[in-house]
C-alpha positions as CSV (number, residue, x, y, z in Angstrom):
1,P,52.1,-61.0,-15.1
2,S,51.9,-59.6,-11.6
3,S,54.0,-56.5,-11.5
4,A,53.5,-52.8,-10.2
5,T,51.6,-50.6,-12.3
6,E,53.9,-48.6,-14.6
7,N,53.4,-45.3,-16.3
8,P,53.7,-45.5,-20.1
9,P,55.9,-43.1,-22.3
10,D,54.5,-40.4,-24.4
11,S,51.1,-40.8,-26.0
12,P,50.8,-42.5,-29.3
13,A,48.8,-39.5,-30.5
14,L,51.8,-36.9,-30.3
15,S,51.4,-36.1,-26.7
16,S,54.5,-34.3,-25.2
17,A,53.8,-35.0,-21.8
18,S,56.8,-36.3,-19.9
19,V,56.2,-39.4,-18.0
20,S,58.5,-41.3,-15.6
21,T,59.2,-45.1,-16.3
22,N,61.4,-47.6,-14.7
23,T,62.9,-48.2,-18.1
24,H,63.5,-45.4,-20.6
25,L,61.3,-45.9,-23.7
26,P,61.4,-43.7,-26.8
27,P,58.4,-41.5,-27.5
28,I,55.6,-43.5,-28.9
29,S,55.0,-41.9,-32.5
30,A,54.6,-43.6,-35.8
31,T,57.5,-42.8,-38.2
32,L,58.0,-43.4,-42.1
33,D,61.1,-43.3,-43.9
34,L,59.5,-41.5,-46.8
35,P,60.3,-38.1,-48.7
36,A,59.6,-34.9,-46.9
37,P,56.9,-32.8,-48.3
38,A,57.9,-30.0,-50.9
39,S,59.5,-27.1,-49.2
40,A,57.3,-23.8,-48.8
41,A,60.3,-22.0,-49.9
42,D,60.4,-23.3,-53.6
43,P,60.5,-20.3,-55.9
44,T,57.2,-19.2,-57.5
45,P,56.7,-18.5,-61.1
46,S,56.8,-14.8,-60.3
47,A,60.1,-15.2,-58.2
48,S,61.9,-17.3,-60.9
49,K,61.8,-18.9,-64.3
50,A,59.0,-21.4,-64.5
51,P,60.3,-25.1,-64.7
52,D,59.9,-26.8,-67.8
53,S,57.3,-29.7,-68.2
54,K,60.0,-32.3,-67.7
55,E,60.8,-30.9,-64.4
56,K,57.2,-30.6,-63.4
57,R,56.8,-34.1,-64.1
58,K,59.7,-35.3,-62.2
59,R,58.7,-33.4,-59.2
60,S,55.1,-34.9,-59.2
61,R,56.2,-38.6,-59.7
62,V,55.1,-40.9,-57.0
63,T,58.1,-42.9,-55.5
64,P,57.9,-46.7,-55.3
65,E,57.6,-46.7,-51.7
66,Q,54.8,-44.1,-51.6
67,L,53.0,-46.2,-54.2
68,T,53.2,-49.3,-52.2
69,H,51.4,-47.2,-49.4
70,L,48.8,-45.8,-51.7
71,E,48.1,-49.1,-53.3
72,R,47.5,-50.6,-49.7
73,I,45.4,-47.9,-48.7
74,F,43.3,-47.9,-51.9
75,T,42.4,-51.5,-51.1
76,Q,40.8,-50.4,-47.9
77,D,39.4,-47.0,-49.1
78,R,38.9,-46.1,-52.6
79,S,37.4,-42.7,-51.9
80,P,39.2,-41.1,-48.8
81,T,37.6,-37.9,-47.7
82,A,39.5,-34.6,-47.8
83,Q,40.5,-34.7,-44.3
84,R,41.8,-38.5,-44.8
85,R,43.7,-37.3,-48.2
86,K,45.2,-34.7,-46.1
87,E,46.4,-37.2,-43.5
88,I,47.7,-39.4,-46.1
89,S,49.4,-36.6,-47.7
90,E,51.4,-35.8,-44.4
91,M,52.1,-39.4,-43.8
92,L,53.6,-40.0,-47.2
93,G,55.4,-36.6,-47.8
94,M,52.9,-35.6,-51.0
95,Q,51.0,-32.7,-52.0
96,E,47.4,-33.0,-51.2
97,R,46.5,-32.3,-54.9
98,Q,48.9,-35.0,-56.0
99,T,47.3,-37.4,-53.6
100,Q,43.6,-36.4,-54.7
101,I,44.7,-37.1,-58.3
102,W,46.3,-40.3,-57.8
103,F,43.1,-41.6,-56.3
104,Q,41.1,-40.2,-59.1
105,N,43.3,-42.1,-61.6
106,R,43.4,-45.3,-59.6
107,R,39.6,-45.4,-59.3
108,A,39.4,-45.0,-63.0
109,K,41.9,-47.6,-63.6
110,A,40.0,-49.9,-61.3
111,K,36.7,-49.4,-62.9
112,L,38.1,-50.1,-66.2
113,Q,39.7,-53.4,-65.0
114,E,36.5,-54.4,-63.2
115,G,34.6,-53.8,-66.5
116,K,36.7,-56.2,-68.3
117,R,36.4,-58.9,-65.9
118,N,32.5,-58.4,-65.5
119,S,32.7,-59.3,-62.0
120,R,31.9,-57.9,-58.7
121,S,33.9,-55.3,-57.1
122,G,36.1,-57.0,-54.8
123,P,36.8,-60.1,-52.3
124,F,35.0,-58.6,-49.4
125,D,31.5,-58.4,-50.9
126,L,28.9,-59.8,-49.0
127,E,25.2,-59.5,-47.9
128,L,25.3,-57.4,-44.8
129,D,22.1,-58.8,-43.6
130,S,23.5,-62.0,-42.9
131,P,26.8,-61.8,-40.8
132,P,29.2,-64.6,-40.9
133,N,29.3,-67.3,-38.2
134,S,32.9,-67.4,-38.3
135,P,35.7,-64.9,-39.4
136,P,37.3,-65.4,-42.7
137,D,40.6,-67.3,-43.1
138,F,44.0,-65.5,-43.4
139,D,47.2,-66.0,-44.4
140,P,49.1,-68.1,-41.8
141,N,52.2,-66.0,-42.5
142,Y,50.3,-63.0,-41.9
143,E,48.7,-64.4,-38.5
144,A,52.2,-65.5,-37.4
145,D,53.8,-62.1,-37.7
146,I,51.0,-60.6,-35.6
147,Y,51.0,-63.4,-33.1
148,A,54.7,-63.0,-32.4
149,L,54.3,-59.1,-32.2
150,I,51.2,-59.4,-29.6
151,H,52.7,-62.3,-27.7
152,E,49.1,-63.4,-26.4
153,E,49.1,-66.7,-24.7
154,D,45.5,-67.5,-25.6
155,A,44.3,-67.8,-29.3
156,V,42.8,-64.6,-30.6
157,S,40.7,-63.5,-33.8
158,I,42.5,-60.7,-35.6
159,I,40.3,-57.8,-36.9
160,P,41.9,-56.1,-39.9
161,C,41.5,-52.4,-39.3
162,T,42.9,-49.1,-40.8
163,D,41.5,-46.5,-38.1
164,L,40.9,-46.3,-34.5
165,C,39.2,-43.2,-33.1
166,I,38.6,-42.4,-29.5
167,G,37.5,-38.6,-28.9
168,S,40.0,-36.6,-30.8
169,W,42.7,-39.2,-30.5
170,R,43.1,-41.2,-33.6
171,R,45.5,-43.8,-34.8
172,I,45.9,-44.8,-38.5
173,A,47.8,-48.0,-39.7
174,T,50.9,-46.7,-41.8
175,G,51.8,-49.6,-43.9
176,A,51.5,-53.2,-45.0
177,G,53.7,-55.5,-42.9
178,K,54.3,-53.0,-40.1
179,H,51.3,-54.0,-37.8
180,D,51.5,-50.8,-35.9
181,L,47.7,-50.9,-35.4
182,V,46.0,-54.2,-34.8
183,A,42.5,-55.0,-33.0
184,Y,41.7,-58.5,-31.9
185,M,39.3,-60.6,-29.8
186,S,39.8,-63.1,-27.5
187,L,37.1,-65.5,-26.7
188,T,38.9,-67.1,-23.8
189,K,39.2,-64.0,-22.1
190,R,36.2,-62.4,-23.4
191,C,37.5,-59.1,-24.4
192,L,38.5,-56.8,-27.3
193,T,42.1,-55.6,-27.6
194,W,43.3,-52.4,-29.4
195,F,47.1,-52.8,-30.0
196,I,49.6,-50.1,-31.0
197,H,53.3,-50.6,-32.0
198,S,55.7,-47.7,-32.1
199,S,59.4,-47.1,-31.7
200,G,59.7,-50.9,-31.1
201,Y,57.3,-51.0,-28.2
202,G,54.0,-52.2,-27.8
203,F,51.0,-50.8,-26.1
204,K,47.6,-52.1,-25.6
205,M,44.1,-51.7,-24.1
206,E,41.8,-54.4,-23.3
207,I,38.0,-53.9,-23.3
208,P,35.8,-56.9,-21.5
209,F,32.7,-57.9,-23.2
210,T,30.9,-57.0,-20.1
211,V,31.6,-53.0,-20.4
212,V,30.4,-52.9,-24.1
213,Q,26.9,-51.4,-23.3
214,S,25.8,-51.1,-27.1
215,T,27.4,-51.0,-30.5
216,E,26.5,-49.5,-33.9
217,F,27.6,-50.5,-37.5
218,Q,28.1,-48.4,-40.6
219,S,28.9,-49.6,-43.9
220,L,31.5,-47.6,-45.8
221,G,31.5,-49.5,-49.1
222,Q,34.0,-51.4,-50.9
223,G,33.9,-53.9,-48.1
224,R,34.7,-51.5,-45.2
225,A,32.7,-50.3,-42.3
226,M,32.9,-48.6,-39.0
227,A,31.9,-50.2,-35.6
228,S,31.2,-48.2,-32.8
229,F,31.5,-49.6,-29.4
230,F,29.8,-47.6,-26.6
231,L,31.4,-48.6,-23.0
232,S,30.0,-48.6,-19.4
233,G,33.4,-48.9,-17.9
234,T,37.1,-48.2,-18.7
235,P,39.6,-50.5,-20.6
236,S,42.6,-51.9,-18.9
237,F,46.1,-50.6,-20.1
238,Y,49.4,-52.3,-20.7
239,L,52.8,-51.6,-22.0
240,E,55.7,-54.1,-23.1
241,G,58.3,-54.6,-20.6
242,T,60.9,-57.3,-19.6
243,P,60.4,-59.4,-16.4
244,S,62.3,-58.3,-13.3
245,P,65.1,-60.8,-12.2
246,R,64.3,-63.3,-9.4
247,P,65.7,-62.4,-6.2
248,G,69.6,-62.8,-6.0
249,E,69.6,-63.2,-9.8
250,P,71.9,-60.9,-11.6
251,P,70.0,-58.6,-14.1
252,S,71.9,-60.1,-17.0
253,H,70.3,-63.5,-16.3
254,A,66.8,-62.2,-16.5
255,P,64.6,-63.7,-19.4
256,R,64.9,-61.4,-22.5
257,Q,61.5,-62.0,-23.9
258,K,58.9,-59.0,-23.4
259,V,55.8,-59.4,-21.1
260,W,52.8,-57.3,-20.9
261,K,52.8,-54.9,-17.6
262,T,49.8,-52.9,-16.5
263,C,50.1,-49.0,-16.7
264,T,48.0,-46.0,-16.7
265,D,45.9,-44.5,-19.9
266,W,48.7,-43.9,-22.7
267,T,46.2,-42.1,-25.1
268,E,46.4,-38.3,-25.3
269,G,44.5,-36.5,-22.7
270,T,43.9,-40.0,-21.4
271,Q,40.7,-39.9,-23.6
272,A,40.4,-43.7,-23.5
273,T,39.4,-43.4,-19.8
274,S,37.0,-40.6,-20.2
275,V,35.3,-41.0,-23.6
276,A,33.0,-43.9,-23.9
277,R,32.9,-44.2,-27.6
278,H,35.6,-46.0,-29.7
279,D,35.2,-46.2,-33.5
280,L,37.1,-48.7,-35.4
281,I,37.3,-48.9,-39.3
282,G,38.3,-52.2,-41.2
283,S,36.9,-55.1,-42.8
284,A,33.1,-55.2,-42.9
285,T,33.1,-59.2,-42.8
286,Q,35.4,-59.1,-39.6
287,L,33.6,-56.5,-37.9
288,L,30.1,-57.9,-38.4
289,H,31.4,-61.1,-36.9
290,V,32.6,-59.3,-33.7
291,L,29.4,-57.6,-33.2
292,R,27.5,-60.8,-33.7
293,V,29.9,-62.4,-30.8
294,L,29.2,-59.6,-28.7
């Protein structure tokens, strides 16, 4: 839609810079209604009597909500790095050691289950030397939820992903069903799109195929991979808004559906404008398909 360029609210990457907009929007920051990390003020064994084993077990137990997120992350990354485990711990309100032990136990359980089935490791196994001609099918309900969120007029191919990194700016998908990080490709518009959803608002950047100078592919195992896109130009940036009323029409009669409005770079430090490399981690099958199209 044609509209004057707007400046977006705060960056999705915890930037605290204040930006003026026509409509007040909340800071763009992913939040989870999860237990807070254990307080550093908890008494140490030297300061008070050590809790009994029952209390220890109770304090370290993973909550059902934490377990849901851990299981989802495990399907994408069975062996997260120390840095990734730290991020997961902060996101879920867990101790780093607790997170490390959970992944160790979960890998052992998965190995035992796979041995009993005497089958391959997962649904994403593929020969990486033979990229697919078309992307795998998805649950229609899954795609319907995303299409309603991104409200694109043209058909797109969703690229399941967990991480997006541009310079030091990084976004991590926080949970199943939230769709706060979505990547997709439009053959009609011939562009890639990175979509961020936070605090009820959508932000996206579009990358025309013509500015993708080169790509790299790195398999991470367990059906996951990292695709790197090296750009020769800058993306176009958008934020969600509502269309302005027609001349003479009261504001209350304006359509309520959200539309995309052009804006300035909303990443921290405007790194998506200055950094030419974009790293996307997700399904190896889907990323191979994207690179083949490019």
